[in-house]
N, C-alpha and C positions, 0 to 999 in steps of 0.2 A: 504494500500500500504506500502511496505517496504522501509525504508530509505536506500539510498546509502551513502557511506562514502568516502570522499576524504581527504587525509592528505597532508599537505604542511609544509615543514621544512624551517624556515628562520634562518640563522646564521649570526650574526654580526661579521665580520672579521676585522672591522675597529677599530682604537684605541679610537674613539669617540663613545658615546652612540647613538643608533639608536632608534627612536620612531616609533613604528608600530601602525597604526590606523586601526581598523577593522570597516568597514562600512557595514550596515547603522546604527550601534549602537553607533558609534563614541567612541568606547572603545580604550584607549591608553595603550600600553605596552612599557616600556622603556627597551631596551636590552643593557646591558653593553657589553664591548668588549669581544669577544669569547663566548658570550651567545647565546642560541638558543631558538626559539619559535616554538612549534608544534601547528598548527591550524588543527583541525579535523572538517571538514564541514559535516553536516548531512542534507540531503534533500531528498524529495521524487521524484525529477525530476532533470534532468541535467540542467546546466546553465553555464554561462560564469563568470569566476573569473577575476576581473579587478585589475591590479596591477599598481600603480603609484609610481615612485621613485623620490627622491630628495636627496640632500646631506646627511641630517641626518634624513630623514623621508621616510617611506614606507607605502603606503595606500593600503589596501586590501579590495576590494568591492565585497560583495557577492550578489547573486541573490535572488529574492523574494521566501519566504518560507523556507529559510535555517535557521539552528541553527548551533552554533559553540562552540567547547570547545578549551581552550587555556592551554598550559603547557609550562612554562619557565624552561629550564634546568631540565625537567622531573617533575616539581612541578605543580600540577593543579592550575590554576589561573582563572578558569571559574566563572564568575558572573552569578547569576540566570537569569538576563535579556538576556544573550546570548543564553539561552535555549528556549526563546520564538521565534517562527518563525518570520523572518524578514518581514517587510511590502513590 
């Protein structure tokens, strides 16, 4: 089966840093002011992306079987563990 790809762009427009947490891996990315994070979700089936916000935190929850790549301001920040399908 072929993976589908969904891309999500998160931009921190606040003067304070924003911590983005990617679940279920609990991977944290800290975005400084005016920085962006591109999440590219790879999965063989559709699912629901869950987003929870707080003052300085944004949590993105992915569904079972997904993999994800991360790029901060265009720079690849993907850890090898993020390429293992989520439980």
